[in-house]
N, C-alpha and C positions, 0 to 999 in steps of 0.2 A: 607323614610329614614329607613334603617335596625335598628331594634331592637338592642340597645347596649347589651342586655343580651343574645343574640342569641349564642354566642360563647361559653357560658357555658355549653351547652349540647354536645359540640363536644369533651370533654376531652377524651372520650373513643373511638373516631373515629381515622381514619388514620392520620398521623403527617402533611400531605399535607393539609388536611381540617382544622386541628387546626391552622396551620399557616395562612391560608387564612381567617378563622374566626376571628384570633387577630388582622389582618391588617384592616379588616372591622371594627371591634370594635373601633380600635384606631382612624379610620377615623371618626367614630361617637362619639368621645370623652368619650369612655367608661373608667371606673377607670383602670389606668396604673398598679396598684398593682395587680388586678385581671388577667389581660392579662399577665403579668410577670410570675405569679405563673403557669399559664397554659402552657407558653412556658418552663419553667424549667422542667416540667413533660416530655416533648418529646425531650429534648435536644440531648440526646444520640441517638435517632433514626434519626436525620437529618445528621449526620456526613458522611453517605456514599453517598449522593446525593447532589453534589454541587449547583444545582438550587435551590433545597429546602433549603439548608443550607444558601445560600444567602438571601433568603426571611425571613427565621427564624432570621438571625443576624439583618436584617433591621427592622423587628418587635420588637426585643429586644432593638435595639438601640432607637427607638421611644419611646418606654415605658420606658426605663432607663433614657433618657433625660428628659422626663416630670417628673420623680421622682427626678431630681436634680443630675444627674450623666453624664454631658455632655462628660467628657473625656472618660469614659468607653464606652458610646454610639459612640463616634467617632472611638474608637478602634474597636467596632463591625463592624462599616460601613467600615473601611478600609480593614478588614479581608474579609467582603462580596464582596468589589470590587476585591480584589485579587483573590478571588475565581472565579469570572466571567471573569476576564482577562485571565484566563486560558480556560475556556469554555464559550465563548461569549454569552450573551443574551441580545440584545441591549436594550430591553424595561426595563427589571430588572436593568440592569446597570445604565441606565439613572435615574431610580427611587432611586437608592442607591446613586448616586452622587449628585442629587437634594437634598436628605435627609442629605448628608454630608453638603451641603450648608446651610440648616436650622439649623443644629448643630452649625456652625460656626457663623451664625446670633445670635443664642441664646447666644453664648459665647461672643458676641460684636466684632466679627472679620469680619467686614463688607466686606472688600476687599477680603479676603479669600472666603467669601461666593460668591461674585460676580464671582470670577474666576471659583469656582466650578460649578456655574449655566451654565457659559458659555461652560465648559466641558460637562455638561449634555445635553445641546442644540446640541452639535456636536455629541454626542454618540446618541441621540435620532433619529436624522435624520429629514429632512424637512417635510416628509410625516406623522409623527407620531402625532396620535391625542393627545397623552399626552403633546405634545410639548407647547400647550397653557398654561397649568398650570405651566410648567417649566419657560417660558417666563414671565408670570405674576408675578411670585416670584422674577425673576431676576429684573423685573421692581421695585419692592417694595424695593429690597436690594439696587438697584442704587439710589433710592430716599434717603435712610438711609444714604448713604455715600457722599450725596451731588452732585449727579450727574443727575439732573432732565431731561436733554436733553436725556442721554442715557435711562433713566427711560421710558420717553415718547416713544421712539423708540421701546423699548421692549414691552410696553404695547400695542401699535399699531399693533406689530407683532404678539402678543397672540391673539388679536381679529381677526386676518386674513382679511386684506384688499383685499386679492385675491378673485377670484370668489368662492361662496359657494361650500362646498364639505363636506365629512364625518368629516374632521378635524375641519372646522369651526362650524358645527352643533354641534359637541362635545364641543366646546368653550362655545356655548350659553348654552347647557345643563349643563356645569360647573358653570354658572351663571356670565359670563363675557360678557358685551355688550358695544359697541361703538355707540354713536351718533356722526357721522362724520362731519367735516366741510362741508358745501354745502348741507347737509341734505340727499342727494341721495334717494329721494322718487320715487315711480312709478307714474308719473305725470298724466298718463291718466287713471289710476284707481281711484276709490272713496276713500274718507277718510276712510269708514268702511272697504274697502278691504285692504288698506294699513296697518291698525291696525291688522286685521286678519292674514295678512302675517307674522306679527312679531311673532306670536304664532306658525308658521310652523314647527319649530325645536321640538315643544312639541305636534305635531299632534296627537300622540297616547294617549294623556292624557284626560281624560273626562273633566277636568276643565280648558283646555287650555285657554279658552276666560275669565276666571275669572277677570284677571287684567284690562279688559275693563272698569268695574265700577270705578276702581280707576283712570284710564286715564281720563274718562270723568268728574269726580268730580275735578281733578286737572286743567282740561282745558275744561270748559263748552262751549266754542266756538266750540271745535270739535263736541261736541253732536248736535250743531245746523246745522251742515254742513256734516254729515255723508254721505249723498248722492251726494255731490259734488266731482268732480275731484279734485285731488290734485293740478293740475296746476292752479286752479282757485282760490286758497288761497293767502292771503298775505304772505309776508316773515315771519312775527312773526307767522302766523297760521301754516306755513309750518313747523317752527322749533318746535311748539308744537306738531304736528303730528309725526315728527322724534323722539322726546323724548317719546311720547307715544307708538311708535312702539317699541322702546327700552324696555320700561317697560313691554310689553306683552311678553317677555322672561322671567319675574321674575328674573331679575338680583340681584346678591349680590354685583357686582362692576360695576357700570355705570359710563362710561367715556364719557365726553362731550367736544368737540373740538371747542372753541369759540362759544357758543350758541348765543351770542348776536350780531354776526356779521351781518351787513346789515339789521338790524331789526329797525323798528320805535321805538324811546325811549319810547312811551307809552306802547308799548309790552314788552319791555325788563325788567321792574319791574315786570311784571305778570310771566315771564319765571324763573326769579330768584328767585322769590318767591316760584314758584312750585319746583325748585330745593331744596330749602331749606326744603320744606315739605317732598320731597323724602327722603332727608337726615335723617329727623326726623323719618321716617319710618324704619330705620335700614339699609338702602342701602348705601354702601360705595361709595363715589363720588369722581372721579378724574376729576377737572375741569381745562381746559385751557382755559384762559380768560385775555382779555386786560382790562377789567374794574376792576382795582385792588381793590379799596375800597369796591365796592359791593361784589366782591369775598370774601374778607377777613371777611366780616359778615357771610359768610355761611361755611368757612373753619375752620377746627381745625389747620392745619398746612400749611404753605405756603412757595413757593419757587418763588422768584422775579427774572426773567431774563431781561437783557438789552443788546441789540446787541448781542444775543446769549450767554451771559455769566451770571452765576449765580452770583448776587450781594448781595443777603441776602436770609437767610432761618431761619425758626424758628416757635414758636406758632403764629397763625394768629393774636391773640389778641395783642400780643407785637408788631408785624410788623405794625399792624394798628395805634399804638401810636407813632411809630418812627417818628422824627421831619423831618429826611431827606426824608423819604417816604412821609409825608404829604406835603412837600414843592415841591417834584417833581411831584406828581400827583394830589395835590389839591390846589397848589399855595398859601398854607398858611404856 
């Protein structure tokens, strides 16, 4: 990760470098006050270049919003959008519109935020590597406004269930990974090879295999079977391998699609316990699972679907105590 203080030395450099440094520093959570001061120093120099002006306004909007000025931030972003509407730059325009969505979200305007995300997706285009983060943010916003089915579609799209390519590798480098229903392992490769392939998108990093120790700690059965082909494992062991492969990407968001499906009950508890431990390590978990009560013990927030409709949402602890839920799923 870049040093948050790196931009401080750019104050005497050209405006384009200053703006780029400010955006990097904001991404690394540098103090917004310091970033805003550097931007003010070059404001006049950005007026003549529309593309630079748009990036400048986006940086100022992010910093201003963090300091508690969402209305001013939205004004900056709309000005930036209008600037690029006249001289299109699809990448920057998509970033600006997705930032507009974030400001709407911070203002509590979930529907406006979701609509802005959809516009950003359309502007970015289907082959754009940045589309992953836009779609993932759209999924989060749809969860906030009570549309978990739409959210799941967006999350799945963000992960790229299409064949691997530059965009899907970019999604993994951004820290988003899916453990899909059906596991999708390489059956004739060994357990070890399947795990190592999980680190393929990080192949240029010296420590790319470092997560292997965590995987084998969570799933000691895999350590006993490193030389076996994946196809020889039981269903529960294959699911452990699929989760382990996902962890090899060092995810910040790990999505699991029905990890208990088709697995012997004695192994389901082990897998759910491992998911709880992964969550405890600071990894955000999105879990789609039919075993409601066990899932509620892991989750902070839950969405209950019945026949494709959202019937309940809220803090997991409260839903677990709900009498109607207990009667429907536990028979008590």
